[in-house]
VEXDO-466265 format. One record per residue (C-alpha): residue in three letters; y, x, z. Coordinates in steps of 0.1 Angstrom, whole numbers, plus 5000, padded with zeros to 4 digits. Example, Ala and Ser with C-alpha at 12.3 -4.5 7.8 and 13.67 -1.06 7.14 Angstrom:
res; c2; c1; c3
ala; 4955; 5123; 5078
ser; 4989; 5137; 5071
//
This chain:
res; c2; c1; c3
unk; 8293; 3280; 1384
unk; 8278; 3303; 1411
unk; 8300; 3304; 1443
unk; 8298; 3342; 1443
unk; 8312; 3344; 1408
unk; 8340; 3320; 1417
unk; 8349; 3341; 1447
unk; 8349; 3373; 1426
unk; 8372; 3358; 1400
unk; 8395; 3346; 1428
unk; 8397; 3382; 1442
unk; 8404; 3397; 1408
unk; 8431; 3371; 1401
unk; 8447; 3378; 1435
unk; 8446; 3415; 1429
unk; 8461; 3411; 1394
unk; 8490; 3390; 1408
unk; 8496; 3416; 1435
unk; 8498; 3444; 1409
unk; 8521; 3422; 1387
unk; 8544; 3414; 1416
unk; 8543; 3446; 1436
unk; 8532; 3472; 1411
unk; 8566; 3487; 1405
unk; 8569; 3497; 1442
unk; 8542; 3524; 1438
unk; 8554; 3537; 1404
unk; 8567; 3573; 1402
unk; 8569; 3603; 1425
unk; 8592; 3596; 1455
unk; 8623; 3618; 1458
unk; 8652; 3616; 1482
unk; 8684; 3598; 1473
unk; 8704; 3630; 1479
unk; 8682; 3648; 1453
unk; 8690; 3620; 1429
unk; 8728; 3623; 1435
unk; 8726; 3661; 1431
unk; 8708; 3657; 1397
unk; 8733; 3630; 1387
unk; 8763; 3654; 1395
unk; 8746; 3682; 1375
unk; 8742; 3658; 1346
unk; 8704; 3662; 1346
unk; 8695; 3625; 1346
unk; 8684; 3611; 1313
unk; 8672; 3576; 1321
unk; 8674; 3552; 1351
unk; 8656; 3519; 1357
unk; 8671; 3498; 1385
unk; 8650; 3474; 1405
unk; 8661; 3452; 1434
unk; 8648; 3476; 1462
unk; 8644; 3509; 1444
unk; 8651; 3527; 1412
unk; 8632; 3551; 1390
unk; 8646; 3580; 1369
unk; 8637; 3609; 1346
unk; 8655; 3642; 1344
unk; 8664; 3662; 1312
unk; 8641; 3691; 1321
unk; 8610; 3672; 1331
unk; 8588; 3643; 1320
unk; 8580; 3634; 1356
unk; 8590; 3599; 1367
unk; 8608; 3599; 1400
unk; 8614; 3570; 1424
unk; 8641; 3566; 1451
unk; 8660; 3540; 1470
unk; 8684; 3517; 1453
unk; 8719; 3522; 1470
unk; 8728; 3486; 1460
unk; 8765; 3493; 1459
unk; 8792; 3479; 1436
unk; 8799; 3500; 1405
unk; 8767; 3519; 1406
unk; 8755; 3508; 1373
unk; 8789; 3514; 1357
unk; 8789; 3549; 1371
unk; 8756; 3556; 1353
unk; 8768; 3542; 1320
unk; 8800; 3562; 1321
unk; 8778; 3593; 1326
unk; 8761; 3584; 1293
unk; 8727; 3577; 1310
unk; 8703; 3552; 1296
unk; 8701; 3523; 1321
unk; 8675; 3495; 1323
unk; 8685; 3468; 1348
unk; 8654; 3449; 1362
unk; 8671; 3432; 1391
unk; 8674; 3399; 1373
unk; 8637; 3400; 1365
unk; 8630; 3406; 1402
unk; 8651; 3376; 1410
unk; 8631; 3355; 1386
unk; 8598; 3367; 1402
unk; 8612; 3358; 1436
unk; 8623; 3324; 1423
unk; 8588; 3316; 1411
unk; 8573; 3329; 1443
unk; 8597; 3308; 1464
unk; 8589; 3278; 1442
unk; 8551; 3283; 1447
unk; 8557; 3287; 1484
unk; 8577; 3255; 1487
unk; 8552; 3235; 1465
unk; 8524; 3248; 1487
unk; 8540; 3237; 1520
unk; 8552; 3204; 1506
unk; 8517; 3197; 1494
unk; 8503; 3207; 1528
unk; 8527; 3183; 1545
unk; 8517; 3155; 1521
unk; 8481; 3162; 1527
unk; 8486; 3160; 1565
unk; 8505; 3127; 1561
unk; 8477; 3114; 1539
unk; 8451; 3123; 1564
unk; 8470; 3106; 1592
unk; 8473; 3074; 1572
unk; 8436; 3077; 1563
unk; 8428; 3082; 1600
unk; 8447; 3050; 1609
unk; 8430; 3030; 1582
unk; 8395; 3042; 1586
unk; 8394; 3046; 1624
unk; 8385; 3015; 1645
unk; 8375; 2991; 1617
unk; 8385; 2955; 1622
unk; 8356; 2931; 1617
unk; 8366; 2895; 1611
unk; 8331; 2879; 1613
unk; 8303; 2897; 1631
unk; 8276; 2873; 1619
unk; 8260; 2872; 1654
unk; 8260; 2841; 1676
unk; 8245; 2834; 1710
unk; 8218; 2814; 1693
unk; 8206; 2845; 1676
unk; 8201; 2864; 1709
unk; 8166; 2859; 1723
unk; 8166; 2847; 1759
unk; 8191; 2860; 1784
unk; 8203; 2824; 1791
unk; 8220; 2832; 1824
unk; 8241; 2859; 1808
unk; 8249; 2837; 1778
unk; 8261; 2810; 1801
unk; 8284; 2833; 1821
unk; 8298; 2851; 1791
unk; 8304; 2819; 1772
unk; 8330; 2809; 1799
unk; 8353; 2835; 1783
unk; 8353; 2816; 1750
unk; 8379; 2791; 1761
unk; 8402; 2818; 1774
unk; 8401; 2837; 1741
unk; 8403; 2807; 1719
unk; 8434; 2793; 1736
unk; 8451; 2817; 1760
unk; 8483; 2796; 1761
unk; 8463; 2766; 1774
unk; 8447; 2787; 1801
unk; 8482; 2800; 1811
unk; 8495; 2764; 1813
unk; 8467; 2756; 1837
unk; 8478; 2785; 1859
unk; 8448; 2807; 1849
unk; 8456; 2843; 1842
unk; 8437; 2854; 1811
unk; 8410; 2880; 1816
unk; 8421; 2915; 1804
unk; 8387; 2933; 1806
unk; 8350; 2928; 1812
unk; 8324; 2953; 1821
unk; 8288; 2949; 1807
unk; 8266; 2972; 1827
unk; 8229; 2978; 1828
unk; 8201; 3000; 1814
unk; 8203; 3009; 1777
unk; 8186; 2989; 1749
unk; 8192; 2954; 1762
unk; 8219; 2942; 1739
unk; 8253; 2948; 1755
unk; 8268; 2954; 1720
unk; 8250; 2923; 1707
unk; 8266; 2902; 1734
unk; 8301; 2915; 1726
unk; 8296; 2908; 1689
unk; 8283; 2873; 1696
unk; 8313; 2865; 1719
unk; 8337; 2875; 1691
unk; 8319; 2853; 1666
unk; 8318; 2823; 1690
unk; 8355; 2827; 1697
unk; 8363; 2832; 1660
unk; 8384; 2863; 1668
unk; 8386; 2897; 1653
unk; 8363; 2925; 1667
unk; 8369; 2962; 1669
unk; 8339; 2983; 1680
unk; 8341; 3019; 1692
unk; 8324; 3042; 1716
unk; 8335; 3068; 1742
unk; 8326; 3097; 1719
unk; 8352; 3086; 1694
unk; 8379; 3096; 1718
unk; 8366; 3131; 1726
unk; 8382; 3159; 1707
unk; 8386; 3197; 1709
unk; 8424; 3191; 1705
unk; 8443; 3183; 1737
unk; 8459; 3148; 1739
unk; 8440; 3136; 1708
unk; 8419; 3113; 1729
unk; 8451; 3096; 1744
unk; 8465; 3093; 1709
unk; 8434; 3075; 1697
unk; 8436; 3051; 1727
unk; 8471; 3042; 1716
unk; 8460; 3038; 1680
unk; 8431; 3016; 1691
unk; 8454; 2992; 1710
unk; 8481; 2993; 1684
unk; 8455; 2981; 1659
unk; 8442; 2954; 1683
unk; 8477; 2940; 1688
unk; 8482; 2939; 1650
unk; 8450; 2919; 1647
unk; 8451; 2896; 1677
unk; 8434; 2875; 1689
unk; 8409; 2904; 1692
unk; 8380; 2917; 1712
unk; 8380; 2955; 1717
unk; 8345; 2968; 1725
unk; 8340; 3003; 1739
unk; 8305; 3014; 1742
unk; 8294; 3044; 1764
unk; 8325; 3037; 1785
unk; 8315; 3061; 1813
unk; 8321; 3091; 1789
unk; 8358; 3085; 1790
unk; 8363; 3062; 1820
unk; 8345; 3085; 1845
unk; 8361; 3090; 1879
unk; 8391; 3113; 1875
unk; 8387; 3149; 1886
unk; 8417; 3171; 1895
unk; 8400; 3204; 1893
unk; 8425; 3216; 1867
unk; 8401; 3224; 1838
unk; 8411; 3214; 1802
unk; 8384; 3188; 1800
unk; 8395; 3172; 1833
unk; 8431; 3170; 1821
unk; 8421; 3154; 1788
unk; 8400; 3128; 1806
unk; 8428; 3121; 1830
unk; 8452; 3116; 1800
unk; 8427; 3092; 1784
unk; 8423; 3071; 1815
unk; 8461; 3070; 1822
unk; 8468; 3059; 1787
unk; 8443; 3031; 1789
unk; 8457; 3019; 1822
unk; 8492; 3018; 1806
unk; 8480; 3000; 1776
unk; 8461; 2973; 1796
unk; 8490; 2969; 1821
unk; 8512; 2961; 1791
unk; 8491; 2930; 1782
unk; 8510; 2897; 1786
unk; 8495; 2863; 1793
unk; 8496; 2856; 1755
unk; 8483; 2890; 1744
unk; 8451; 2875; 1731
unk; 8433; 2909; 1736
unk; 8401; 2912; 1756
unk; 8385; 2946; 1763
unk; 8348; 2947; 1768
unk; 8334; 2980; 1781
unk; 8297; 2988; 1782
unk; 8282; 3014; 1805
unk; 8248; 3025; 1819
unk; 8266; 3041; 1849
unk; 8290; 3017; 1865
unk; 8292; 3037; 1898
unk; 8307; 3067; 1879
unk; 8338; 3047; 1866
unk; 8373; 3054; 1879
unk; 8383; 3029; 1906
unk; 8417; 3024; 1890
unk; 8400; 3012; 1858
unk; 8377; 2987; 1874
unk; 8400; 2972; 1899
unk; 8408; 2935; 1897
unk; 8435; 2927; 1872
unk; 8422; 2952; 1846
unk; 8384; 2948; 1843
unk; 8382; 2916; 1862
unk; 8346; 2907; 1856
unk; 8313; 2925; 1856
unk; 8281; 2912; 1841
unk; 8247; 2929; 1845
unk; 8226; 2930; 1814
unk; 8193; 2940; 1828
unk; 8158; 2942; 1814
unk; 8145; 2908; 1801
unk; 8130; 2882; 1824
unk; 8095; 2867; 1816
unk; 8109; 2839; 1794
unk; 8131; 2863; 1775
unk; 8101; 2887; 1770
unk; 8081; 2858; 1755
unk; 8109; 2850; 1731
unk; 8112; 2887; 1721
unk; 8075; 2889; 1715
unk; 8076; 2859; 1692
unk; 8106; 2874; 1674
unk; 8093; 2909; 1669
unk; 8057; 2899; 1661
unk; 8068; 2877; 1632
unk; 8048; 2888; 1602
unk; 8024; 2908; 1623
unk; 7989; 2896; 1631
unk; 7980; 2900; 1668
unk; 7943; 2899; 1680
unk; 7933; 2870; 1702
unk; 7932; 2893; 1732
unk; 7969; 2898; 1730
unk; 7982; 2865; 1742
unk; 8019; 2859; 1747
unk; 8015; 2857; 1785
unk; 7995; 2889; 1787
unk; 8019; 2909; 1765
unk; 8048; 2895; 1785
unk; 8032; 2908; 1817
unk; 8024; 2942; 1801
unk; 8061; 2945; 1790
unk; 8075; 2939; 1824
unk; 8102; 2965; 1832
unk; 8107; 2974; 1795
unk; 8140; 2969; 1778
unk; 8144; 2947; 1747
unk; 8146; 2978; 1725
unk; 8114; 2993; 1740
unk; 8095; 2960; 1734
unk; 8105; 2960; 1698
unk; 8096; 2996; 1693
unk; 8061; 2992; 1709
unk; 8053; 2963; 1687
unk; 8066; 2980; 1656
unk; 8047; 3012; 1663
unk; 8015; 2993; 1671
unk; 8018; 2976; 1637
unk; 8021; 3010; 1620
unk; 7990; 3023; 1639
unk; 7970; 2993; 1628
unk; 7981; 2997; 1592
unk; 7970; 3034; 1593
unk; 7936; 3023; 1604
unk; 7934; 2996; 1577
unk; 7930; 2970; 1604
unk; 7940; 2934; 1599
unk; 7951; 2928; 1635
unk; 7970; 2946; 1662
unk; 7947; 2952; 1691
unk; 7952; 2961; 1727
unk; 7942; 2998; 1720
unk; 7970; 2998; 1693
unk; 7995; 2987; 1720
unk; 7983; 3014; 1744
unk; 7985; 3040; 1717
unk; 8020; 3029; 1707
unk; 8032; 3030; 1743
unk; 8018; 3066; 1747
unk; 8034; 3077; 1715
unk; 8070; 3066; 1725
unk; 8064; 3075; 1761
unk; 8068; 3041; 1779
unk; 8048; 3028; 1808
unk; 8031; 2994; 1805
unk; 8025; 2972; 1835
unk; 7990; 2962; 1846
unk; 7975; 2988; 1822
unk; 7937; 2992; 1828
//
């Protein structure tokens, strides 16, 4: 049904209810109560209808319906009956109406409360989903062998934190992965969780930002509460600089909310015990902007730089992303690797993918050098040694 028709029906229904409930308040010509008493004493009242907040009456010498205030005093109805006046008492009907209105009001607010509770439970269940198997291992990450080796040292700490504690090694609480975007920081976090056979919770800084004050801090507590219930666990926070940025005490609402988020995270991480079995991995493109209290030793102990791929990694990426694509003889692996110097992993994949699309559009069998140049221009990346 058309939305305008539904809206019109709702307005008509609301107007009908208002007339049904409140219509009697506007019935009759208003007269003063003293005038009613004078007519009553002169025996000129023929009929009275009593409502909770008012009464209506007719006189013997007129067909006009009058309305005045209900005195609401004991014996009033009996006084009218003794004066042989026809009386209709509607006060019980008003009580019935009020009863149903109160019932509707209570049902509405109980339903509103129940809906709020349901939304909170849904928020807890749906926010920060726990992944038991990420399906990504270090073997599936092309190149980056130095980074793989360094990060793999964390595997033993996570697999058996009690063993590390027995050896006098304090378990690592947090790790920072920093570097330009598009080089697999999220991929490394997922691979570490799979290698350690621990649960994985992925989130990003934007998930903690809200127009409601203190909502970000509440979500931080919710995140770590869920991590504790599913330990051993890796908590991965992408775009960490959006919530872990250096605290500002200028006094604005945004600054205060950011301060609450950082303070809450510090409190949560300081509450870790040697057997907590929780590792926080934070990824950022702007390490210098992070708050010093967050990245001090004892919280985020280690920092790994995930930079643009080295020559060997670029060759592995070219083999990976050119699978199923036909490259012309002029595009040797070494030449492409040199051309892709200073590009991120994501940019290399995008250039090769776009070049394949351009070749298909030309009905060409092979991807040529000109296709690579056209793809680089289209996605606005600079190739090294371009002639």
